[in-house]
N, CA, C and O atoms as CSV, one atom per row, in Angstrom:
chain,resi,resn,atom,element,x,y,z
A,1,UNK,N,N,-60.984,26.948,-104.269
A,1,UNK,CA,C,-62.379,26.754,-104.547
A,1,UNK,C,C,-62.977,25.781,-103.567
A,1,UNK,O,O,-62.398,24.714,-103.360
A,2,UNK,N,N,-64.115,26.085,-102.941
A,2,UNK,CA,C,-64.657,25.114,-101.968
A,2,UNK,C,C,-65.187,23.871,-102.631
A,2,UNK,O,O,-65.651,23.899,-103.771
A,3,UNK,N,N,-65.110,22.781,-101.903
A,3,UNK,CA,C,-65.579,21.490,-102.396
A,3,UNK,C,C,-67.088,21.560,-102.578
A,3,UNK,O,O,-67.821,21.995,-101.690
A,4,UNK,N,N,-67.530,21.123,-103.744
A,4,UNK,CA,C,-68.979,21.143,-103.996
A,4,UNK,C,C,-69.538,19.745,-103.994
A,4,UNK,O,O,-68.968,18.858,-104.631
A,5,UNK,N,N,-70.635,19.516,-103.299
A,5,UNK,CA,C,-71.239,18.192,-103.285
A,5,UNK,C,C,-71.728,17.798,-104.629
A,5,UNK,O,O,-72.136,18.656,-105.411
A,6,UNK,N,N,-71.704,16.540,-104.931
A,6,UNK,CA,C,-72.244,16.037,-106.216
A,6,UNK,C,C,-73.578,15.380,-105.998
A,6,UNK,O,O,-73.799,14.701,-104.995
A,7,UNK,N,N,-74.467,15.585,-106.946
A,7,UNK,CA,C,-75.786,14.990,-106.910
A,7,UNK,C,C,-76.011,14.234,-108.202
A,7,UNK,O,O,-75.674,14.728,-109.278
A,8,UNK,N,N,-76.568,13.059,-108.111
A,8,UNK,CA,C,-76.903,12.259,-109.301
A,8,UNK,C,C,-78.410,12.350,-109.524
A,8,UNK,O,O,-79.209,12.095,-108.623
A,9,UNK,N,N,-78.774,12.723,-110.759
A,9,UNK,CA,C,-80.159,12.714,-111.131
A,9,UNK,C,C,-80.405,11.812,-112.309
A,9,UNK,O,O,-79.507,11.607,-113.125
A,10,UNK,N,N,-81.577,11.276,-112.419
A,10,UNK,CA,C,-81.932,10.387,-113.522
A,10,UNK,C,C,-82.990,11.063,-114.359
A,10,UNK,O,O,-84.039,11.452,-113.847
A,11,UNK,N,N,-82.728,11.201,-115.615
A,11,UNK,CA,C,-83.686,11.844,-116.567
A,11,UNK,C,C,-83.981,10.886,-117.721
A,11,UNK,O,O,-83.118,10.112,-118.136
A,12,UNK,N,N,-85.183,10.947,-118.220
A,12,UNK,CA,C,-85.466,10.230,-119.433
A,12,UNK,C,C,-84.733,10.923,-120.601
A,12,UNK,O,O,-84.310,12.073,-120.484
A,13,UNK,N,N,-84.596,10.218,-121.701
A,13,UNK,CA,C,-83.777,10.705,-122.830
A,13,UNK,C,C,-84.290,12.086,-123.364
A,13,UNK,O,O,-83.501,12.978,-123.677
A,14,UNK,N,N,-85.602,12.213,-123.450
A,14,UNK,CA,C,-86.180,13.469,-123.999
A,14,UNK,C,C,-85.848,14.661,-123.050
A,14,UNK,O,O,-85.450,15.728,-123.519
A,15,UNK,N,N,-86.010,14.476,-121.750
A,15,UNK,CA,C,-85.743,15.520,-120.794
A,15,UNK,C,C,-84.240,15.858,-120.776
A,15,UNK,O,O,-83.863,17.029,-120.718
A,16,UNK,N,N,-83.399,14.832,-120.826
A,16,UNK,CA,C,-81.924,15.054,-120.837
A,16,UNK,C,C,-81.528,15.867,-122.045
A,16,UNK,O,O,-80.704,16.775,-121.939
A,17,UNK,N,N,-82.112,15.550,-123.212
A,17,UNK,CA,C,-81.791,16.274,-124.461
A,17,UNK,C,C,-82.246,17.779,-124.342
A,17,UNK,O,O,-81.558,18.693,-124.797
A,18,UNK,N,N,-83.401,17.969,-123.728
A,18,UNK,CA,C,-83.889,19.352,-123.552
A,18,UNK,C,C,-82.950,20.121,-122.606
A,18,UNK,O,O,-82.607,21.273,-122.875
A,19,UNK,N,N,-82.550,19.505,-121.538
A,19,UNK,CA,C,-81.640,20.125,-120.604
A,19,UNK,C,C,-80.302,20.481,-121.263
A,19,UNK,O,O,-79.757,21.570,-121.083
A,20,UNK,N,N,-79.799,19.507,-122.035
A,20,UNK,CA,C,-78.535,19.748,-122.694
A,20,UNK,C,C,-78.612,20.908,-123.686
A,20,UNK,O,O,-77.705,21.738,-123.756
A,21,UNK,N,N,-79.699,20.956,-124.448
A,21,UNK,CA,C,-79.924,22.009,-125.436
A,21,UNK,C,C,-80.118,23.388,-124.758
A,21,UNK,O,O,-79.574,24.392,-125.220
A,22,UNK,N,N,-80.885,23.421,-123.679
A,22,UNK,CA,C,-81.105,24.683,-122.922
A,22,UNK,C,C,-79.839,25.162,-122.328
A,22,UNK,O,O,-79.569,26.362,-122.385
A,23,UNK,N,N,-79.028,24.302,-121.752
A,23,UNK,CA,C,-77.771,24.668,-121.158
A,23,UNK,C,C,-76.842,25.279,-122.207
A,23,UNK,O,O,-76.230,26.325,-121.990
A,24,UNK,N,N,-76.755,24.602,-123.340
A,24,UNK,CA,C,-75.915,25.089,-124.429
A,24,UNK,C,C,-76.352,26.453,-124.904
A,24,UNK,O,O,-75.529,27.342,-125.123
A,25,UNK,N,N,-77.675,26.618,-125.063
A,25,UNK,CA,C,-78.207,27.911,-125.533
A,25,UNK,C,C,-77.917,29.026,-124.550
A,25,UNK,O,O,-77.713,30.171,-124.952
A,26,UNK,N,N,-77.896,28.697,-123.240
A,26,UNK,CA,C,-77.592,29.654,-122.194
A,26,UNK,C,C,-76.094,29.875,-122.018
A,26,UNK,O,O,-75.689,30.772,-121.280
A,27,UNK,N,N,-75.267,29.073,-122.683
A,27,UNK,CA,C,-73.833,29.187,-122.548
A,27,UNK,C,C,-73.324,28.676,-121.230
A,27,UNK,O,O,-72.321,29.166,-120.711
A,28,UNK,N,N,-74.017,27.680,-120.677
A,28,UNK,CA,C,-73.654,27.132,-119.384
A,28,UNK,C,C,-73.444,25.604,-119.520
A,28,UNK,O,O,-73.949,24.935,-120.422
A,29,UNK,N,N,-72.660,25.123,-118.548
A,29,UNK,CA,C,-72.570,23.656,-118.446
A,29,UNK,C,C,-73.946,23.154,-117.961
A,29,UNK,O,O,-74.733,23.902,-117.381
A,30,UNK,N,N,-74.201,21.869,-118.219
A,30,UNK,CA,C,-75.465,21.337,-117.716
A,30,UNK,C,C,-75.589,21.426,-116.208
A,30,UNK,O,O,-76.661,21.694,-115.666
A,31,UNK,N,N,-74.465,21.194,-115.543
A,31,UNK,CA,C,-74.443,21.302,-114.083
A,31,UNK,C,C,-74.797,22.687,-113.605
A,31,UNK,O,O,-75.613,22.846,-112.697
A,32,UNK,N,N,-74.186,23.698,-114.212
A,32,UNK,CA,C,-74.439,25.112,-113.839
A,32,UNK,C,C,-75.872,25.478,-114.199
A,32,UNK,O,O,-76.527,26.178,-113.426
A,33,UNK,N,N,-76.380,25.034,-115.334
A,33,UNK,CA,C,-77.730,25.326,-115.752
A,33,UNK,C,C,-78.719,24.766,-114.775
A,33,UNK,O,O,-79.654,25.467,-114.388
A,34,UNK,N,N,-78.556,23.532,-114.358
A,34,UNK,CA,C,-79.469,22.881,-113.391
A,34,UNK,C,C,-79.377,23.582,-112.029
A,34,UNK,O,O,-80.393,23.804,-111.371
A,35,UNK,N,N,-78.166,23.924,-111.619
A,35,UNK,CA,C,-77.976,24.666,-110.361
A,35,UNK,C,C,-78.747,25.961,-110.370
A,35,UNK,O,O,-79.428,26.284,-109.397
A,36,UNK,N,N,-78.653,26.717,-111.463
A,36,UNK,CA,C,-79.380,27.982,-111.614
A,36,UNK,C,C,-80.887,27.763,-111.537
A,36,UNK,O,O,-81.594,28.557,-110.916
A,37,UNK,N,N,-81.379,26.713,-112.151
A,37,UNK,CA,C,-82.804,26.367,-112.088
A,37,UNK,C,C,-83.243,26.130,-110.632
A,37,UNK,O,O,-84.281,26.615,-110.181
A,38,UNK,N,N,-82.427,25.385,-109.942
A,38,UNK,CA,C,-82.763,25.077,-108.522
A,38,UNK,C,C,-82.737,26.367,-107.694
A,38,UNK,O,O,-83.633,26.593,-106.881
A,39,UNK,N,N,-81.740,27.199,-107.889
A,39,UNK,CA,C,-81.687,28.453,-107.132
A,39,UNK,C,C,-82.898,29.327,-107.376
A,39,UNK,O,O,-83.437,29.916,-106.440
A,40,UNK,N,N,-83.334,29.418,-108.628
A,40,UNK,CA,C,-84.488,30.233,-108.960
A,40,UNK,C,C,-85.833,29.640,-108.419
A,40,UNK,O,O,-86.720,30.372,-107.979
A,41,UNK,N,N,-85.936,28.319,-108.472
A,41,UNK,CA,C,-87.194,27.712,-108.110
A,41,UNK,C,C,-87.305,27.207,-106.686
A,41,UNK,O,O,-88.384,26.804,-106.250
A,42,UNK,N,N,-86.223,27.224,-105.973
A,42,UNK,CA,C,-86.253,26.781,-104.579
A,42,UNK,C,C,-86.048,27.954,-103.613
A,42,UNK,O,O,-85.664,27.764,-102.460
A,43,UNK,N,N,-86.315,29.177,-104.109
A,43,UNK,CA,C,-86.141,30.367,-103.289
A,43,UNK,C,C,-87.114,30.362,-102.163
A,43,UNK,O,O,-88.244,29.887,-102.283
A,44,UNK,N,N,-86.650,30.909,-101.044
A,44,UNK,CA,C,-87.527,31.033,-99.815
A,44,UNK,C,C,-88.071,32.430,-99.690
A,44,UNK,O,O,-88.740,32.746,-98.707
A,45,UNK,N,N,-87.789,33.315,-100.709
A,45,UNK,CA,C,-88.247,34.677,-100.672
A,45,UNK,C,C,-89.319,34.897,-101.727
A,45,UNK,O,O,-89.330,34.225,-102.759
A,46,UNK,N,N,-90.201,35.819,-101.475
A,46,UNK,CA,C,-91.203,36.185,-102.482
A,46,UNK,C,C,-90.509,36.905,-103.655
A,46,UNK,O,O,-89.522,37.614,-103.457
A,47,UNK,N,N,-91.018,36.720,-104.837
A,47,UNK,CA,C,-90.483,37.401,-105.992
A,47,UNK,C,C,-90.689,38.913,-105.807
A,47,UNK,O,O,-91.600,39.339,-105.098
A,48,UNK,N,N,-89.844,39.706,-106.445
A,48,UNK,CA,C,-89.867,41.161,-106.350
A,48,UNK,C,C,-91.267,41.690,-106.719
A,48,UNK,O,O,-91.822,42.532,-106.014
A,49,UNK,N,N,-91.821,41.195,-107.812
A,49,UNK,CA,C,-93.120,41.666,-108.259
A,49,UNK,C,C,-94.195,41.399,-107.219
A,49,UNK,O,O,-95.118,42.199,-107.071
A,50,UNK,N,N,-94.094,40.297,-106.499
A,50,UNK,CA,C,-95.052,39.972,-105.483
A,50,UNK,C,C,-94.919,40.929,-104.295
A,50,UNK,O,O,-95.909,41.427,-103.759
A,51,UNK,N,N,-93.622,41.178,-103.888
A,51,UNK,CA,C,-93.373,42.059,-102.738
A,51,UNK,C,C,-93.833,43.493,-103.072
A,51,UNK,O,O,-94.318,44.202,-102.191
A,52,UNK,N,N,-93.685,43.919,-104.326
A,52,UNK,CA,C,-94.142,45.275,-104.732
A,52,UNK,C,C,-95.664,45.366,-104.684
A,52,UNK,O,O,-96.214,46.448,-104.481
A,53,UNK,N,N,-96.342,44.248,-104.868
A,53,UNK,CA,C,-97.814,44.289,-104.904
A,53,UNK,C,C,-98.421,44.384,-103.531
A,53,UNK,O,O,-99.603,44.705,-103.407
A,54,UNK,N,N,-97.667,44.122,-102.511
A,54,UNK,CA,C,-98.192,44.197,-101.134
A,54,UNK,C,C,-98.683,45.573,-100.833
A,54,UNK,O,O,-97.933,46.542,-100.951
A,55,UNK,N,N,-99.940,45.686,-100.441
A,55,UNK,CA,C,-100.523,46.942,-100.070
A,55,UNK,C,C,-100.984,47.784,-101.257
A,55,UNK,O,O,-101.404,48.926,-101.072
A,56,UNK,N,N,-100.912,47.234,-102.482
A,56,UNK,CA,C,-101.287,48.012,-103.630
A,56,UNK,C,C,-102.806,48.221,-103.799
A,56,UNK,O,O,-103.226,49.002,-104.653
A,57,UNK,N,N,-103.613,47.542,-103.006
A,57,UNK,CA,C,-105.050,47.684,-103.091
A,57,UNK,C,C,-105.602,48.050,-101.707
A,57,UNK,O,O,-106.186,47.203,-101.032
A,58,UNK,N,N,-105.426,49.268,-101.297
A,58,UNK,CA,C,-105.800,49.641,-99.929
A,58,UNK,C,C,-107.290,49.510,-99.631
A,58,UNK,O,O,-107.675,49.440,-98.464
A,59,UNK,N,N,-108.158,49.476,-100.689
A,59,UNK,CA,C,-109.581,49.353,-100.467
A,59,UNK,C,C,-110.041,47.881,-100.539
A,59,UNK,O,O,-111.242,47.613,-100.543
A,60,UNK,N,N,-109.091,46.931,-100.596
A,60,UNK,CA,C,-109.476,45.523,-100.634
A,60,UNK,C,C,-109.966,45.164,-99.243
A,60,UNK,O,O,-109.357,45.551,-98.246
A,61,UNK,N,N,-111.077,44.417,-99.174
A,61,UNK,CA,C,-111.682,44.088,-97.853
A,61,UNK,C,C,-110.740,43.260,-97.000
A,61,UNK,O,O,-109.961,42.451,-97.504
A,62,UNK,N,N,-110.831,43.481,-95.685
A,62,UNK,CA,C,-110.050,42.672,-94.798
A,62,UNK,C,C,-110.696,41.295,-94.595
A,62,UNK,O,O,-111.815,41.047,-95.045
A,63,UNK,N,N,-109.973,40.413,-93.912
A,63,UNK,CA,C,-110.448,39.024,-93.800
A,63,UNK,C,C,-111.784,38.923,-93.041
A,63,UNK,O,O,-112.618,38.072,-93.350
A,64,UNK,N,N,-111.970,39.782,-92.068
A,64,UNK,CA,C,-113.278,39.778,-91.299
A,64,UNK,C,C,-114.457,40.106,-92.266
A,64,UNK,O,O,-115.517,39.483,-92.211
A,65,UNK,N,N,-114.229,41.088,-93.133
A,65,UNK,CA,C,-115.287,41.440,-94.074
A,65,UNK,C,C,-115.542,40.337,-95.056
A,65,UNK,O,O,-116.693,40.075,-95.404
A,66,UNK,N,N,-114.518,39.692,-95.508
A,66,UNK,CA,C,-114.672,38.568,-96.460
A,66,UNK,C,C,-115.431,37.405,-95.879
A,66,UNK,O,O,-116.263,36.778,-96.535
A,67,UNK,N,N,-115.118,37.134,-94.622
A,67,UNK,CA,C,-115.721,35.942,-93.950
A,67,UNK,C,C,-116.966,36.290,-93.211
A,67,UNK,O,O,-117.638,35.386,-92.716
A,68,UNK,N,N,-117.316,37.523,-93.102
A,68,UNK,CA,C,-118.495,37.926,-92.299
A,68,UNK,C,C,-119.779,37.225,-92.716
A,68,UNK,O,O,-120.086,37.099,-93.902
A,69,UNK,N,N,-120.516,36.776,-91.718
A,69,UNK,CA,C,-121.792,36.117,-92.027
A,69,UNK,C,C,-121.669,34.636,-92.413
A,69,UNK,O,O,-122.685,33.986,-92.661
A,70,UNK,N,N,-120.499,34.116,-92.465
A,70,UNK,CA,C,-120.316,32.693,-92.843
A,70,UNK,C,C,-120.531,31.743,-91.654
A,70,UNK,O,O,-120.741,30.548,-91.860
A,71,UNK,N,N,-120.485,32.245,-90.438
A,71,UNK,CA,C,-120.663,31.389,-89.307
A,71,UNK,C,C,-119.342,30.748,-88.950
A,71,UNK,O,O,-118.330,30.980,-89.611
A,72,UNK,N,N,-119.350,29.917,-87.872
A,72,UNK,CA,C,-118.111,29.274,-87.429
A,72,UNK,C,C,-117.537,28.295,-88.479
A,72,UNK,O,O,-118.272,27.710,-89.274
A,73,UNK,N,N,-116.271,28.149,-88.452
A,73,UNK,CA,C,-115.615,27.159,-89.330
A,73,UNK,C,C,-115.959,25.755,-88.934
A,73,UNK,O,O,-116.248,25.512,-87.762
A,74,UNK,N,N,-115.944,24.840,-89.827
A,74,UNK,CA,C,-116.210,23.422,-89.587
A,74,UNK,C,C,-115.025,22.821,-88.837
A,74,UNK,O,O,-113.876,23.081,-89.196
A,75,UNK,N,N,-115.281,22.030,-87.811
A,75,UNK,CA,C,-114.150,21.375,-87.144
A,75,UNK,C,C,-113.353,20.514,-88.114
A,75,UNK,O,O,-113.914,19.848,-88.983
A,76,UNK,N,N,-112.087,20.541,-87.954
A,76,UNK,CA,C,-111.178,19.775,-88.887
A,76,UNK,C,C,-110.803,18.442,-88.310
A,76,UNK,O,O,-110.631,18.299,-87.100
A,77,UNK,N,N,-110.681,17.495,-89.150
A,77,UNK,CA,C,-110.184,16.154,-88.738
A,77,UNK,C,C,-108.654,16.202,-88.675
A,77,UNK,O,O,-108.020,16.832,-89.521
A,78,UNK,N,N,-108.069,15.550,-87.693
A,78,UNK,CA,C,-106.606,15.553,-87.660
A,78,UNK,C,C,-106.000,14.802,-88.849
A,78,UNK,O,O,-106.534,13.792,-89.307
A,79,UNK,N,N,-104.878,15.322,-89.329
A,79,UNK,CA,C,-104.193,14.614,-90.390
A,79,UNK,C,C,-103.297,13.506,-89.796
A,79,UNK,O,O,-102.623,13.714,-88.788
A,80,UNK,N,N,-103.307,12.355,-90.428
A,80,UNK,CA,C,-102.427,11.285,-89.958
A,80,UNK,C,C,-103.040,10.452,-88.965
A,80,UNK,O,O,-102.416,9.510,-88.478
């Protein structure tokens, strides 16, 4: 089994109790439950439902139509 890095997190008592209860209800260790949460929420891919929605409204106006008549964009100030 490959070596797995360890991460320390600090939770308030109420949040820790909720995590413990949720992990138990899911039949997982707290570590596995938190890892699954991270995998689900730190995904770099669009959700399946979002990908399926692409192109579902062929009559939706294009960007030029939406912005038509608005004039030029306001110059932006640099960040930082």
